[in-house]
C-alpha positions as CSV (number, residue, x, y, z in Angstrom):
1,M,209.0,121.5,141.8
2,A,208.3,119.5,145.2
3,K,207.1,115.9,144.9
4,T,203.9,115.1,146.5
5,K,203.2,111.9,148.6
6,L,200.1,109.9,148.2
7,A,198.2,110.5,151.3
8,L,197.4,106.6,151.5
9,F,201.1,106.0,152.4
10,E,201.5,109.0,155.0
11,G,201.9,108.2,158.6
12,S,203.3,105.3,160.6
13,W,203.3,101.9,159.1
14,Q,200.4,100.7,161.3
15,K,198.2,103.6,160.0
16,V,199.2,102.8,156.5
17,L,198.4,99.0,157.1
18,I,195.0,100.0,158.3
19,K,194.2,102.3,155.5
20,V,195.2,99.6,152.9
21,I,193.1,97.0,154.6
22,L,190.1,99.4,154.7
23,L,190.6,100.2,151.1
24,L,190.8,96.4,150.3
25,L,187.7,95.8,152.2
26,V,185.7,98.8,150.3
27,L,187.1,97.4,147.0
28,F,185.7,93.7,147.9
29,V,182.3,95.1,149.0
30,V,182.0,97.1,145.7
31,Y,182.9,94.1,143.6
32,R,180.3,91.9,145.5
33,I,177.7,94.5,144.9
34,L,178.6,94.8,141.1
35,K,178.7,91.0,140.9
36,G,175.1,90.8,142.5
37,V,173.9,93.6,140.0
38,A,175.1,91.4,137.0
39,D,172.7,88.6,138.4
40,W,169.7,90.8,138.4
41,D,166.7,89.9,136.2
42,L,167.5,92.8,134.0
43,F,170.5,91.1,132.5
44,K,169.4,87.7,132.5
45,K,168.5,85.8,128.9
46,K,164.7,85.3,128.6
47,P,164.0,81.5,129.4
48,K,163.3,79.0,126.7
49,S,159.8,78.0,126.0
50,Q,158.4,74.7,127.3
51,E,158.3,73.6,123.7
52,E,161.9,74.5,123.1
53,I,163.3,72.6,126.2
54,E,161.3,69.6,125.3
55,E,162.4,69.6,121.6
56,Y,166.1,70.0,122.9
57,I,165.6,66.9,125.5
58,T,164.0,64.9,122.8
59,N,166.1,65.7,119.7
60,V,169.4,67.5,120.5
61,L,170.7,66.3,123.8
62,P,170.7,62.4,122.9
63,N,172.9,63.4,119.8
64,T,175.7,65.4,121.8
65,N,178.6,64.0,123.6
66,P,179.2,65.3,127.1
67,N,182.5,67.5,127.7
68,D,184.0,64.6,129.6
69,N,183.4,62.0,126.6
70,S,181.2,59.7,128.8
71,T,178.4,57.8,127.4
72,P,175.1,56.5,128.6
73,V,176.2,52.9,128.4
74,D,179.4,53.5,130.5
75,P,179.4,51.5,133.8
76,D,179.8,54.7,135.8
77,T,176.6,56.3,134.2
78,I,173.7,56.2,136.5
79,S,170.3,54.3,135.7
80,D,167.1,56.2,134.5
81,A,165.8,55.5,137.7
82,D,168.6,57.0,139.8
83,A,168.5,59.9,137.5
84,E,164.9,60.5,138.1
85,L,165.4,60.2,141.9
86,I,168.3,62.9,141.8
87,A,165.9,65.2,139.4
88,N,163.2,64.9,142.0
89,S,165.5,65.6,145.0
90,M,166.7,68.9,143.0
91,E,163.2,70.1,142.9
92,T,162.7,69.1,146.5
93,S,165.8,71.0,147.6
94,M,164.5,74.1,145.8
95,I,160.8,74.2,146.4
96,G,159.3,76.4,149.0
97,T,160.9,78.8,151.2
98,G,164.6,78.9,151.0
99,T,167.1,76.5,149.2
100,N,168.8,73.5,150.6
101,E,172.1,73.9,149.0
102,G,174.0,71.2,150.9
103,A,171.3,68.6,149.9
104,M,171.5,69.5,146.0
105,F,175.1,69.4,146.1
106,T,175.3,66.0,148.0
107,A,173.0,64.6,145.5
108,L,175.2,65.5,142.7
109,T,178.6,64.8,144.3
110,G,178.1,62.8,147.5
111,V,179.1,63.5,150.9
112,N,182.6,63.4,150.3
113,G,183.0,63.3,146.4
114,E,182.1,59.5,146.3
115,N,179.3,60.1,144.0
116,C,181.3,61.7,141.0
117,L,178.5,61.9,138.3
118,N,179.8,61.9,134.8
119,G,178.4,64.1,132.0
120,A,176.1,61.1,130.6
121,S,174.6,61.0,134.2
122,L,174.0,64.8,134.3
123,N,172.5,64.7,131.0
124,K,170.1,62.1,132.3
125,I,169.3,64.2,135.5
126,Y,168.5,67.1,133.1
127,A,166.3,65.1,130.8
128,K,164.4,63.6,133.7
129,F,163.8,67.0,135.2
130,G,162.3,68.2,132.2
131,V,160.2,71.3,132.4
132,R,158.6,71.9,136.0
133,D,156.5,74.6,137.3
134,Y,158.4,77.3,139.1
135,N,155.9,79.8,140.7
136,G,153.7,79.9,137.5
137,E,156.5,79.6,135.1
138,M,157.7,76.4,133.1
139,L,161.3,76.1,133.7
140,D,164.0,73.5,133.2
141,L,166.6,72.6,135.8
142,Y,169.0,75.3,134.6
143,G,166.0,77.9,135.1
144,W,165.6,76.6,138.4
145,Y,169.1,77.0,139.4
146,G,169.2,80.6,138.0
147,Q,166.2,81.4,140.2
148,E,167.5,79.8,143.4
149,L,171.2,80.3,143.4
150,G,171.6,83.6,141.5
151,S,170.0,85.8,143.9
152,A,172.2,86.5,147.1
153,L,174.7,89.2,147.2
154,F,176.8,88.0,150.1
155,V,177.0,84.2,149.9
156,T,178.9,82.9,152.9
157,N,179.0,79.0,151.8
158,V,182.1,77.9,149.9
159,W,181.8,74.4,148.5
160,S,184.4,71.8,147.3
161,S,184.6,68.4,146.1
162,D,187.4,66.3,144.5
163,C,185.2,65.5,141.6
164,V,184.4,69.0,140.6
165,D,187.1,70.5,138.5
166,G,188.1,73.9,139.7
167,C,186.4,73.6,143.0
168,T,188.6,70.9,144.7
169,S,189.5,72.7,147.8
170,W,188.1,75.6,150.1
171,W,190.8,77.9,148.6
172,D,189.2,77.8,145.3
173,H,186.3,79.9,146.9
174,C,183.7,78.2,144.8
175,R,180.3,79.8,146.0
176,D,176.8,78.4,145.3
177,L,176.5,79.3,141.7
178,D,179.9,78.8,140.6
179,F,180.0,75.3,142.2
180,M,176.9,74.1,140.4
181,R,178.2,75.5,137.1
182,A,181.5,73.7,137.7
183,I,179.6,70.5,138.3
184,W,177.3,70.8,135.1
185,N,180.5,71.6,132.9
186,K,180.8,67.8,132.5
187,S,177.7,67.6,130.7
188,S,176.9,68.6,127.1
189,I,174.2,71.1,128.0
190,P,175.5,74.6,127.7
191,V,175.7,76.1,131.2
192,N,173.6,79.2,131.1
193,F,172.5,79.9,134.6
């Protein structure tokens, strides 16, 4: 019985290389499309009600320790006024047409990572954001992120910061949604966007 060759590896090395590169490109496009399908509304959880979010902020959040073990009285934790300013800047960055991801990430990490917020600071920002109207639906900050950052199939921006675990260099390939999730992993709020 004669052995058969795989057609992909037939021909000169240049033709084989081109075929392999094209195959990898096709696989990448299929991966990005499938990843985008996973972000469709059909697969998303139903958002919490305004009452559930407010109850969580009032009764549960103050009694949970952030993943980085920071506390509201740590010297590195931002003030309530600063938390409110950042929460308002989150809304400003997302309201209207388009999303200003750069402004959001700068507010949470600083220009060069000099504003490394700890988990307690992030908890304060989430609480100050509370529940706000997003196109007629009352959503928390995570709900806003889910609406604004999860819709693009082909996102070109790659983000990095020394203060974001898992996204410290361009080579980590942290896109918008992945970078925002990595920022909020320090908090005690389960990342569900």
